[in-house]
PALUM-956394 format. One record per residue: residue number from 1; residue in one letter; x, y, z of N, C-alpha, C in turn. Coordinates in steps of 0.1 Angstrom, whole numbers, plus 5000, padded with zeros to 4 digits. Each point is the difference from the previous one (the first is absolute). Layout:
<lokols>
num=NUM residu=a n.px=X n.py=Y n.pz=Z ca.px=X ca.py=Y ca.pz=Z c.px=X c.py=Y c.pz=Z
...
</lokols>
This chain:
<lokols>
num=1 residu=m n.px=5008 n.py=4988 n.pz=5000 ca.px=4992 ca.py=5012 ca.pz=5000 c.px=5009 c.py=5012 c.pz=5000
num=2 residu=p n.px=4997 n.py=5010 n.pz=4991 ca.px=5008 ca.py=5012 ca.pz=5000 c.px=4999 c.py=5008 c.pz=5013
num=3 residu=e n.px=5012 n.py=5006 n.pz=5004 ca.px=5001 ca.py=5007 ca.pz=5012 c.px=4989 c.py=5011 c.pz=5002
num=4 residu=e n.px=4997 n.py=5007 n.pz=4989 ca.px=4990 ca.py=5011 ca.pz=5000 c.px=4985 c.py=4995 c.pz=5003
num=5 residu=d n.px=4998 n.py=4987 n.pz=4998 ca.px=4987 ca.py=4995 ca.pz=5003 c.px=4997 c.py=4996 c.pz=5015
num=6 residu=l n.px=5011 n.py=5000 n.pz=5007 ca.px=4999 ca.py=4997 ca.pz=5015 c.px=4994 c.py=5012 c.pz=5007
num=7 residu=v n.px=4992 n.py=4997 n.pz=5010 ca.px=4994 ca.py=5010 ca.pz=5009 c.px=5008 c.py=5001 c.pz=5013
num=8 residu=e n.px=5003 n.py=5013 n.pz=5003 ca.px=5008 ca.py=5002 ca.pz=5012 c.px=4991 c.py=5004 c.pz=5012
num=9 residu=l n.px=5000 n.py=4992 n.pz=5011 ca.px=4991 ca.py=5002 ca.pz=5011 c.px=5008 c.py=5001 c.pz=5013
num=10 residu=k n.px=4994 n.py=5009 n.pz=5009 ca.px=5005 ca.py=5000 ca.pz=5013 c.px=4988 c.py=4999 c.pz=5009
num=11 residu=f n.px=5002 n.py=4996 n.pz=5013 ca.px=4989 ca.py=4997 ca.pz=5009 c.px=5001 c.py=5008 c.pz=5012
num=12 residu=r n.px=4991 n.py=5009 n.pz=5003 ca.px=5000 ca.py=5009 ca.pz=5011 c.px=4993 c.py=4994 c.pz=5012
num=13 residu=l n.px=5008 n.py=4999 n.pz=5011 ca.px=4995 ca.py=4994 ca.pz=5012 c.px=4993 c.py=5010 c.pz=5009
num=14 residu=y n.px=4994 n.py=4995 n.pz=5011 ca.px=4992 ca.py=5008 ca.pz=5009 c.px=5007 c.py=5011 c.pz=5006
num=15 residu=d n.px=5013 n.py=4999 n.pz=5001 ca.px=5008 ca.py=5011 ca.pz=5007 c.px=5007 c.py=5009 c.pz=4990
num=16 residu=g n.px=4997 n.py=4999 n.pz=4987 ca.px=5005 ca.py=5009 ca.pz=4990 c.px=5013 c.py=4995 c.pz=4994
num=17 residu=s n.px=5005 n.py=4989 n.pz=5005 ca.px=5012 ca.py=4994 ca.pz=4993 c.px=4996 c.py=4992 c.pz=4988
num=18 residu=d n.px=5010 n.py=4996 n.pz=4992 ca.px=4997 ca.py=4993 ca.pz=4987 c.px=5007 c.py=4987 c.pz=5000
num=19 residu=i n.px=4995 n.py=4991 n.pz=4992 ca.px=5006 ca.py=4987 ca.pz=4996 c.px=5002 c.py=5002 c.pz=4985
num=20 residu=g n.px=5012 n.py=4998 n.pz=4995 ca.px=5002 ca.py=5001 ca.pz=4985 c.px=5007 c.py=5013 c.pz=4997
num=21 residu=p n.px=5000 n.py=5004 n.pz=4988 ca.px=4992 ca.py=4995 ca.pz=4988 c.px=5006 c.py=4987 c.pz=4994
num=22 residu=f n.px=4990 n.py=4993 n.pz=4994 ca.px=5003 ca.py=4987 ca.pz=4993 c.px=4994 c.py=5001 c.pz=4986
num=23 residu=r n.px=5005 n.py=4993 n.pz=4991 ca.px=4994 ca.py=4999 ca.pz=4986 c.px=4993 c.py=4987 c.pz=4999
num=24 residu=y n.px=4988 n.py=5001 n.pz=4994 ca.px=4991 ca.py=4989 ca.pz=4998 c.px=4995 c.py=4999 c.pz=4986
num=25 residu=s n.px=4998 n.py=4988 n.pz=4995 ca.px=4993 ca.py=4999 ca.pz=4987 c.px=4985 c.py=5004 c.pz=5002
num=26 residu=p n.px=4994 n.py=5006 n.pz=4990 ca.px=4986 ca.py=5003 ca.pz=5001 c.px=4991 c.py=4987 c.pz=5002
num=27 residu=a n.px=5006 n.py=4988 n.pz=4997 ca.px=4992 ca.py=4988 ca.pz=5002 c.px=5001 c.py=4994 c.pz=5015
num=28 residu=s n.px=5008 n.py=5007 n.pz=5008 ca.px=5002 ca.py=4995 ca.pz=5014 c.px=4987 c.py=5003 c.pz=5007
num=29 residu=t n.px=4996 n.py=4991 n.pz=5009 ca.px=4987 ca.py=5001 ca.pz=5008 c.px=5002 c.py=5008 c.pz=5012
num=30 residu=v n.px=4989 n.py=5005 n.pz=5006 ca.px=5000 ca.py=5007 ca.pz=5012 c.px=5005 c.py=4991 c.pz=5011
num=31 residu=a n.px=4996 n.py=4987 n.pz=5000 ca.px=5005 ca.py=4990 ca.pz=5009 c.px=5015 c.py=4999 c.pz=5001
num=32 residu=t n.px=5006 n.py=5001 n.pz=4988 ca.px=5015 ca.py=4999 ca.pz=4999 c.px=5006 c.py=5013 c.pz=5007
num=33 residu=l n.px=4994 n.py=5011 n.pz=4998 ca.px=5005 ca.py=5013 ca.pz=5006 c.px=4999 c.py=4998 c.pz=5016
num=34 residu=k n.px=4989 n.py=4995 n.pz=5005 ca.px=4998 ca.py=4998 ca.pz=5014 c.px=5011 c.py=4991 c.pz=5006
num=35 residu=e n.px=5002 n.py=4989 n.pz=4993 ca.px=5011 ca.py=4991 ca.pz=5005 c.px=5013 c.py=5006 c.pz=5001
num=36 residu=r n.px=5003 n.py=5009 n.pz=4990 ca.px=5013 ca.py=5007 ca.pz=5000 c.px=5001 c.py=5010 c.pz=5012
num=37 residu=i n.px=4989 n.py=5006 n.pz=5002 ca.px=4999 ca.py=5010 ca.pz=5011 c.px=5003 c.py=4993 c.pz=5013
num=38 residu=v n.px=4994 n.py=4988 n.pz=5002 ca.px=5002 ca.py=4993 ca.pz=5013 c.px=5014 c.py=4996 c.pz=5002
num=39 residu=t n.px=5007 n.py=4995 n.pz=4989 ca.px=5014 ca.py=4997 ca.pz=5001 c.px=5009 c.py=5012 c.pz=5002
num=40 residu=e n.px=4996 n.py=5011 n.pz=4995 ca.px=5009 ca.py=5012 ca.pz=5001 c.px=4996 c.py=5009 c.pz=5012
num=41 residu=w n.px=4990 n.py=4996 n.pz=5008 ca.px=4995 ca.py=5008 ca.pz=5011 c.px=5012 c.py=5003 c.pz=5010
num=42 residu=p n.px=5002 n.py=5013 n.pz=5004 ca.px=5010 ca.py=5003 ca.pz=5009 c.px=4998 c.py=4993 c.pz=5014
num=43 residu=k n.px=5010 n.py=4994 n.pz=5005 ca.px=4999 ca.py=4993 ca.pz=5013 c.px=4998 c.py=5009 c.pz=5012
num=44 residu=d n.px=5003 n.py=5013 n.pz=4999 ca.px=4999 ca.py=5008 ca.pz=5011 c.px=4986 c.py=5007 c.pz=5002
num=45 residu=k n.px=4991 n.py=4996 n.pz=4992 ca.px=4986 ca.py=5006 ca.pz=5001 c.px=4992 c.py=4994 c.pz=5011
num=46 residu=k n.px=4992 n.py=5008 n.pz=5007 ca.px=4991 ca.py=4995 ca.pz=5010 c.px=4989 c.py=4991 c.pz=4995
num=47 residu=i n.px=4994 n.py=5004 n.pz=4989 ca.px=4990 ca.py=4993 ca.pz=4993 c.px=5006 c.py=4993 c.pz=4988
num=48 residu=s n.px=4997 n.py=4987 n.pz=4999 ca.px=5005 ca.py=4993 ca.pz=4989 c.px=4990 c.py=4989 c.pz=4996
num=49 residu=p n.px=4999 n.py=4997 n.pz=4987 ca.px=4991 ca.py=4990 ca.pz=4995 c.px=5006 c.py=4986 c.pz=5002
num=50 residu=k n.px=4992 n.py=4990 n.pz=5004 ca.px=5005 ca.py=4986 ca.pz=5001 c.px=5000 c.py=4993 c.pz=4987
num=51 residu=g n.px=4992 n.py=5005 n.pz=4990 ca.px=5000 ca.py=4994 ca.pz=4987 c.px=4993 c.py=5010 c.pz=4990
num=52 residu=a n.px=5000 n.py=4996 n.pz=4988 ca.px=4994 ca.py=5008 ca.pz=4989 c.px=4985 c.py=5003 c.pz=5002
num=53 residu=n n.px=4993 n.py=4992 n.pz=5007 ca.px=4986 ca.py=5002 ca.pz=5003 c.px=4997 c.py=5011 c.pz=5010
num=54 residu=d n.px=5011 n.py=5004 n.pz=5007 ca.px=4998 ca.py=5011 ca.pz=5010 c.px=5002 c.py=5014 c.pz=4994
num=55 residu=i n.px=5002 n.py=5000 n.pz=4987 ca.px=5003 ca.py=5013 ca.pz=4993 c.px=4989 c.py=5003 c.pz=4990
num=56 residu=k n.px=4997 n.py=5013 n.pz=5000 ca.px=4992 ca.py=5006 ca.pz=4989 c.px=5008 c.py=5010 c.pz=4993
num=57 residu=l n.px=5000 n.py=5000 n.pz=4987 ca.px=5007 ca.py=5010 ca.pz=4992 c.px=4989 c.py=5010 c.pz=4994
num=58 residu=i n.px=5004 n.py=5013 n.pz=5001 ca.px=4991 ca.py=5010 ca.pz=4995 c.px=5007 c.py=5008 c.pz=4989
num=59 residu=n n.px=4994 n.py=5002 n.pz=4989 ca.px=5006 ca.py=5008 ca.pz=4989 c.px=4989 c.py=5009 c.pz=4995
num=60 residu=a n.px=5002 n.py=5013 n.pz=5000 ca.px=4991 ca.py=5010 ca.pz=4995 c.px=4986 c.py=4999 c.pz=5007
num=61 residu=g n.px=5001 n.py=4997 n.pz=5013 ca.px=4988 ca.py=4999 ca.pz=5009 c.px=4992 c.py=4987 c.pz=4999
num=62 residu=k n.px=5005 n.py=4990 n.pz=4992 ca.px=4993 ca.py=4988 ca.pz=4999 c.px=5008 c.py=4988 c.pz=5006
num=63 residu=i n.px=4993 n.py=4992 n.pz=5007 ca.px=5006 ca.py=4988 ca.pz=5005 c.px=5002 c.py=4990 c.pz=4989
num=64 residu=l n.px=5012 n.py=4995 n.pz=4998 ca.px=5003 ca.py=4991 ca.pz=4989 c.px=4997 c.py=4985 c.pz=5003
num=65 residu=e n.px=4994 n.py=4993 n.pz=4991 ca.px=4997 ca.py=4986 ca.pz=5001 c.px=5012 c.py=4991 c.pz=4997
num=66 residu=n n.px=5001 n.py=4989 n.pz=5007 ca.px=5012 ca.py=4991 ca.pz=4999 c.px=5002 c.py=4995 c.pz=4985
num=67 residu=n n.px=4989 n.py=4997 n.pz=4994 ca.px=5000 ca.py=4994 ca.pz=4986 c.px=5003 c.py=5010 c.pz=4989
num=68 residu=k n.px=4999 n.py=5013 n.pz=5003 ca.px=5003 ca.py=5010 ca.pz=4990 c.px=5015 c.py=5001 c.pz=4997
num=69 residu=t n.px=5003 n.py=5005 n.pz=4988 ca.px=5014 ca.py=5002 ca.pz=4996 c.px=5004 c.py=5014 c.pz=5002
num=70 residu=v n.px=5013 n.py=5002 n.pz=5001 ca.px=5005 ca.py=5014 ca.pz=5001 c.px=4995 c.py=5009 c.pz=4989
num=71 residu=g n.px=5000 n.py=4994 n.pz=4988 ca.px=4995 ca.py=5007 ca.pz=4988 c.px=4985 c.py=5004 c.pz=5001
num=72 residu=q n.px=4992 n.py=4992 n.pz=5007 ca.px=4986 ca.py=5003 ca.pz=5001 c.px=4998 c.py=5011 c.pz=5011
num=73 residu=c n.px=5009 n.py=5001 n.pz=5010 ca.px=4999 ca.py=5009 ca.pz=5011 c.px=5006 c.py=5014 c.pz=4998
num=74 residu=r n.px=5007 n.py=5001 n.pz=4989 ca.px=5006 ca.py=5013 ca.pz=4997 c.px=4990 c.py=5010 c.pz=4996
num=75 residu=v n.px=5001 n.py=5012 n.pz=5006 ca.px=4991 ca.py=5010 ca.pz=4996 c.px=5006 c.py=5008 c.pz=4988
num=76 residu=p n.px=4993 n.py=5001 n.pz=4989 ca.px=5006 ca.py=5007 ca.pz=4989 c.px=5002 c.py=5015 c.pz=5003
num=77 residu=f n.px=5012 n.py=5004 n.pz=4997 ca.px=5004 ca.py=5014 ca.pz=5002 c.px=5003 c.py=5008 c.pz=4988
num=78 residu=g n.px=4994 n.py=4995 n.pz=4989 ca.px=5001 ca.py=5008 ca.pz=4987 c.px=5014 c.py=5000 c.pz=4995
num=79 residu=e n.px=5005 n.py=5012 n.pz=4997 ca.px=5013 ca.py=5001 ca.pz=4995 c.px=5011 c.py=5004 c.pz=5010
num=80 residu=l n.px=4997 n.py=4997 n.pz=5013 ca.px=5011 ca.py=5003 ca.pz=5010 c.px=5011 c.py=4991 c.pz=4998
num=81 residu=p n.px=5012 n.py=5004 n.pz=5002 ca.px=5012 ca.py=4991 ca.pz=4999 c.px=4999 c.py=4989 c.pz=5011
num=82 residu=r n.px=5006 n.py=4988 n.pz=4996 ca.px=4999 ca.py=4989 ca.pz=5009 c.px=5008 c.py=5004 c.pz=5013
num=83 residu=g n.px=4994 n.py=4995 n.pz=5011 ca.px=5006 ca.py=5003 ca.pz=5013 c.px=4997 c.py=4988 c.pz=5009
num=84 residu=i n.px=5004 n.py=5002 n.pz=5013 ca.px=4997 ca.py=4990 ca.pz=5010 c.px=4986 c.py=5002 c.pz=5005
num=85 residu=i n.px=4993 n.py=4989 n.pz=5000 ca.px=4986 ca.py=5000 ca.pz=5006 c.px=5001 c.py=4996 c.pz=5014
num=86 residu=t n.px=4993 n.py=5008 n.pz=5009 ca.px=5000 ca.py=4997 ca.pz=5014 c.px=4987 c.py=4994 c.pz=5004
num=87 residu=m n.px=5000 n.py=4988 n.pz=5006 ca.px=4989 ca.py=4993 ca.pz=5005 c.px=5000 c.py=5000 c.pz=5015
num=88 residu=h n.px=4989 n.py=5002 n.pz=5006 ca.px=4999 ca.py=5001 ca.pz=5015 c.px=4997 c.py=4986 c.pz=5005
num=89 residu=v n.px=5007 n.py=4996 n.pz=5011 ca.px=4999 ca.py=4987 ca.pz=5006 c.px=4992 c.py=5002 c.pz=5014
num=90 residu=v n.px=4990 n.py=4992 n.pz=5001 ca.px=4992 ca.py=5000 ca.pz=5013 c.px=5002 c.py=4986 c.pz=5006
num=91 residu=v n.px=5004 n.py=4999 n.pz=5012 ca.px=5001 ca.py=4987 ca.pz=5007 c.px=4987 c.py=4998 c.pz=5008
num=92 residu=q n.px=4994 n.py=4988 n.pz=4998 ca.px=4988 ca.py=4997 ca.pz=5007 c.px=5002 c.py=4987 c.pz=5006
num=93 residu=p n.px=4992 n.py=4997 n.pz=5011 ca.px=5002 ca.py=4987 ca.pz=5006 c.px=4994 c.py=4989 c.pz=4991
num=94 residu=s n.px=5005 n.py=4988 n.pz=5002 ca.px=4995 ca.py=4989 ca.pz=4992 c.px=4985 c.py=4998 c.pz=5003
num=95 residu=v n.px=4993 n.py=4994 n.pz=4991 ca.px=4985 ca.py=4997 ca.pz=5001 c.px=4997 c.py=4992 c.pz=5012
num=96 residu=a n.px=5008 n.py=4989 n.pz=5003 ca.px=4998 ca.py=4991 ca.pz=5011 c.px=5001 c.py=5008 c.pz=5013
num=97 residu=k n.px=5010 n.py=5008 n.pz=5001 ca.px=5002 ca.py=5008 ca.pz=5013 c.px=4988 c.py=5010 c.pz=5002
num=98 residu=a n.px=4996 n.py=5006 n.pz=4989 ca.px=4989 ca.py=5010 ca.pz=5001 c.px=4987 c.py=4993 c.pz=5004
num=99 residu=k n.px=4997 n.py=4988 n.pz=4995 ca.px=4988 ca.py=4993 ca.pz=5003 c.px=5000 c.py=4996 c.pz=5015
num=100 residu=t n.px=5012 n.py=4995 n.pz=5005 ca.px=5001 ca.py=4997 ca.pz=5014 c.px=4998 c.py=5011 c.pz=5009
num=101 residu=e n.px=5006 n.py=5012 n.pz=4996 ca.px=4997 ca.py=5012 ca.pz=5008 c.px=4986 c.py=5004 c.pz=5000
num=102 residu=k n.px=4993 n.py=4999 n.pz=4989 ca.px=4986 ca.py=5004 ca.pz=4999 c.px=4992 c.py=4991 c.pz=5008
num=103 residu=k n.px=5002 n.py=4987 n.pz=5000 ca.px=4993 ca.py=4991 ca.pz=5009 c.px=5001 c.py=5003 c.pz=5014
num=104 residu=i n.px=5012 n.py=5004 n.pz=5005 ca.px=5002 ca.py=5004 ca.pz=5014 c.px=4992 c.py=5012 c.pz=5003
num=105 residu=d n.px=5000 n.py=5010 n.pz=4991 ca.px=4993 ca.py=5013 ca.pz=5002 c.px=4985 c.py=4998 c.pz=5000
num=106 residu=e n.px=4995 n.py=4990 n.pz=4992 ca.px=4986 ca.py=4998 ca.pz=4999 c.px=4994 c.py=4990 c.pz=5010
num=107 residu=a n.px=5009 n.py=4996 n.pz=5010 ca.px=4995 ca.py=4991 ca.pz=5010 c.px=4989 c.py=5006 c.pz=5008
num=108 residu=p n.px=4990 n.py=4993 n.pz=5004 ca.px=4989 ca.py=5006 ca.pz=5008 c.px=5005 c.py=5006 c.pz=5013
num=109 residu=r n.px=4995 n.py=5011 n.pz=5003 ca.px=5004 ca.py=5006 ca.pz=5013 c.px=4988 c.py=5001 c.pz=5009
num=110 residu=k n.px=5003 n.py=4997 n.pz=5013 ca.px=4989 ca.py=5001 ca.pz=5009 c.px=5000 c.py=5014 c.pz=5006
num=111 residu=h n.px=4988 n.py=5006 n.pz=5000 ca.px=4998 ca.py=5013 ca.pz=5005 c.px=4993 c.py=4999 c.pz=5013
num=112 residu=i n.px=5005 n.py=5006 n.pz=5010 ca.px=4993 ca.py=5000 ca.pz=5013 c.px=4995 c.py=5014 c.pz=5002
num=113 residu=c n.px=4987 n.py=5001 n.pz=5002 ca.px=4993 ca.py=5012 ca.pz=5002 c.px=4993 c.py=5000 c.pz=5014
num=114 residu=s n.px=5003 n.py=5010 n.pz=5008 ca.px=4993 ca.py=5001 ca.pz=5012 c.px=4991 c.py=5012 c.pz=4999
num=115 residu=c n.px=4988 n.py=4997 n.pz=5001 ca.px=4990 ca.py=5011 ca.pz=4998 c.px=4991 c.py=5000 c.pz=5013
num=116 residu=s n.px=4996 n.py=5012 n.pz=5004 ca.px=4991 ca.py=5000 ca.pz=5011 c.px=4989 c.py=5010 c.pz=4996
num=117 residu=i n.px=4988 n.py=4996 n.pz=5004 ca.px=4988 ca.py=5008 ca.pz=4997 c.px=4995 c.py=5006 c.pz=5013
num=118 residu=l n.px=4999 n.py=5013 n.pz=4999 ca.px=4995 ca.py=5007 ca.pz=5012 c.px=4986 c.py=5004 c.pz=4999
</lokols>
């Protein structure tokens, strides 16, 4: 693939720091990007993903789907010169953990009410 066909991406983390930039083929999937982010994640961060499923990627205000390609996710910029595209990374808890926490929060609570009628 010719060098000029590659898309240059960097990933902005919650604290404003970046991972990348890296060059990707337009045929690379969002799932591939997420896997790379997990492997490149800085070890000194307080919050870190345990796996690719803990990450959401946002580009131009849209959450990207895992099965979409980089080429499908690019926002057309008309005649602007090629540059680095910044995607935002959101770390979210895994679904299993979120469901467990929700079940705990939804457990029935006993309310004790002491009322007196005068």
